[in-house]
C-alpha positions as CSV (number, residue, x, y, z in Angstrom):
1,M,116.6,93.2,101.2
2,T,114.5,92.3,104.6
3,D,111.2,95.2,103.7
4,V,110.2,93.3,100.6
5,V,109.4,89.6,100.0
6,V,108.7,88.0,96.2
7,G,105.7,85.8,96.5
8,A,106.1,82.7,94.3
9,D,104.4,84.8,91.8
10,G,107.5,87.0,91.4
11,L,106.2,90.4,92.8
12,A,107.7,91.9,94.9
13,R,105.9,92.9,97.8
14,C,106.0,94.5,101.1
15,A,107.2,91.7,103.8
16,W,104.1,91.7,106.1
17,G,102.1,91.0,103.1
18,G,103.7,88.0,101.8
19,S,103.3,86.2,105.2
20,T,99.9,84.9,105.1
21,P,97.8,84.1,101.9
22,D,95.2,86.1,104.1
23,Y,97.7,89.0,104.4
24,L,98.8,88.7,100.8
25,D,95.3,89.7,99.4
26,Y,94.6,92.2,102.0
27,H,97.9,93.9,100.9
28,D,97.8,93.5,96.9
29,N,93.8,94.6,96.7
30,E,92.7,96.2,99.6
31,W,95.5,98.3,102.3
32,G,96.2,101.6,100.7
33,R,94.0,102.2,98.8
34,P,91.6,105.2,99.3
35,V,87.9,104.4,101.1
36,R,85.7,107.4,101.6
37,D,82.7,106.1,102.4
38,D,81.4,107.0,106.0
39,N,80.2,102.9,106.5
40,G,83.4,102.1,104.7
41,L,85.9,104.3,106.9
42,F,83.6,103.2,109.8
43,E,84.2,99.8,109.7
44,R,88.0,100.3,108.8
45,L,88.1,102.7,112.5
46,T,85.8,100.1,114.1
47,L,88.3,96.9,113.2
48,E,91.4,98.8,114.1
49,A,90.3,99.5,117.3
50,F,89.3,95.7,117.8
51,Q,93.2,95.5,116.9
52,S,94.4,97.1,119.4
53,G,96.7,94.7,121.3
54,L,96.3,91.7,119.0
55,S,97.4,90.4,115.7
56,W,96.0,92.6,113.1
57,I,95.7,88.8,110.8
58,T,93.2,88.0,113.9
59,I,91.2,90.7,113.0
60,L,91.8,90.5,109.2
61,R,90.0,86.6,109.7
62,K,87.3,87.8,111.8
63,R,86.3,89.6,109.6
64,P,83.4,88.2,108.4
65,A,82.2,87.5,111.1
66,F,82.8,91.0,112.8
67,R,80.8,91.9,109.7
68,T,77.6,90.5,110.1
69,A,77.9,91.3,114.0
70,F,78.1,94.8,113.2
71,A,75.1,94.5,110.8
72,G,77.6,95.5,108.1
73,F,78.6,98.4,109.7
74,E,76.1,100.7,108.8
75,I,76.6,103.5,110.9
76,E,72.9,104.0,112.1
77,K,72.1,100.6,112.7
78,V,75.0,99.8,114.8
79,A,74.4,103.4,116.6
80,A,70.8,102.2,117.6
81,F,72.5,98.8,119.4
82,G,71.1,98.5,122.9
83,E,72.0,96.6,125.7
84,S,70.8,93.5,124.4
85,D,73.0,93.7,120.9
86,V,75.7,94.3,123.9
87,D,75.0,90.6,125.4
88,R,75.0,89.5,121.8
89,L,78.1,90.1,120.8
90,L,79.3,89.2,123.5
91,A,78.3,86.1,123.0
92,D,79.4,85.5,119.4
93,A,82.3,83.5,119.1
94,G,83.3,84.5,116.3
95,I,84.5,88.2,117.3
96,V,86.8,89.4,119.8
97,R,84.7,89.8,123.2
98,N,86.4,92.6,124.9
99,R,83.4,94.8,126.4
100,A,84.7,97.9,126.8
101,K,85.6,97.2,122.7
102,I,82.0,96.6,121.6
103,E,80.8,99.4,123.7
104,A,83.4,101.8,122.2
105,A,81.9,100.8,118.6
106,I,79.0,101.6,119.3
107,A,79.5,104.9,121.0
108,N,81.7,105.4,118.3
109,A,78.8,104.7,115.9
110,R,76.3,107.2,117.8
111,A,79.2,109.3,117.3
112,A,79.4,109.4,113.6
113,A,75.7,109.8,112.9
114,D,76.2,113.2,114.4
115,L,79.0,114.6,112.6
116,P,77.0,116.9,110.6
117,E,79.6,116.9,107.8
118,G,80.2,113.4,108.0
119,L,82.9,110.9,109.0
120,A,84.5,110.8,105.5
121,A,85.1,114.2,105.4
122,L,86.6,114.7,109.2
123,L,88.6,111.7,108.5
124,W,90.0,112.7,105.3
125,S,90.6,116.5,106.6
126,F,93.4,115.0,108.2
127,A,95.5,113.5,105.5
128,P,98.9,114.6,105.0
129,D,100.2,116.4,102.0
130,P,101.4,113.6,99.7
131,R,104.7,112.6,100.4
132,P,107.1,113.1,97.4
133,A,108.0,109.3,97.3
134,Q,107.2,106.4,99.1
135,P,109.1,105.3,101.8
136,A,112.3,103.2,101.1
137,D,112.0,101.0,103.8
138,S,110.0,100.0,106.6
139,A,112.4,102.4,109.1
140,Q,111.2,105.7,107.2
141,V,107.0,104.3,108.0
142,P,105.9,106.4,111.0
143,A,104.0,104.5,114.0
144,V,102.4,108.1,114.9
145,T,102.6,111.0,112.8
146,A,101.1,114.9,113.7
147,E,98.3,114.2,111.6
148,S,97.1,110.8,113.3
149,Q,97.6,112.8,116.6
150,A,95.3,115.7,115.5
151,M,92.9,113.2,114.0
152,A,92.5,110.9,117.5
153,K,92.5,114.4,119.5
154,A,90.0,116.0,117.0
155,L,87.5,112.0,117.3
156,K,88.4,112.0,120.9
157,K,86.8,115.6,121.2
158,R,83.8,114.4,119.6
159,G,83.2,111.4,121.7
160,F,85.1,108.5,120.1
161,R,87.0,105.9,121.7
162,F,90.3,103.5,121.4
163,V,91.1,106.0,118.9
164,G,95.0,106.7,120.1
165,P,97.3,108.1,117.7
166,T,98.6,104.9,116.8
167,T,95.0,103.5,116.1
168,A,94.9,106.9,113.6
169,Y,97.8,106.3,111.8
170,A,97.0,102.5,111.0
171,L,93.4,103.8,110.0
172,M,95.5,106.5,107.6
173,Q,97.3,103.5,106.2
174,A,94.7,101.2,105.7
175,T,92.4,103.5,103.7
176,G,94.6,105.2,101.3
177,M,94.9,108.4,103.4
178,V,99.2,108.0,103.4
179,N,100.9,105.5,101.0
180,D,103.4,103.3,102.9
181,H,104.0,100.8,100.9
182,V,107.5,100.6,100.5
183,A,109.2,101.5,96.9
184,S,110.3,98.4,95.9
185,C,106.5,97.0,96.0
186,F,104.9,96.6,93.4
187,V,101.6,97.6,94.6
188,Q,102.4,101.7,93.6
189,L,99.1,103.8,94.2
190,D,98.7,107.2,93.7
191,Q,99.2,109.8,95.9
192,P,95.6,110.7,97.3
């Protein structure tokens, strides 16, 4: 069974979740649990975009610095960032210093601030119907779905950047819109 790993605590968890202490905590206490507030979803969307092309562990370990640098991911505050903030962020060694991603985060905050229904309502409108069962193994976990493709398309239409279908699906997994903990994992979440 390569899809789970049994930790020192005797609990079977998704194999990736036991590879480092950082992943263990993230897997056990956060990944797959519903996030329904606008700022919380903006944070996850921003971090997923920064992760593009990098390892998630890199982003996870830099998350405290990202939270500081991006004003706690408060949409209205980030939407007000200007060129001096871009320069400040590019000089911040605590985060990923990629101009395109930094500018995308600010543009995405502005796009989120312009959503009349709010970011949470928009994103959760793409959550698929619950599956009848959790995936039996990681081979049953897709990288892209019809829903993530539709989410990415809708976000891009509204001016969001760095939100392709794979990033959208990773967001869906991280925020509980889908439950991709394998069936033999000890984390058993209610379907959204």
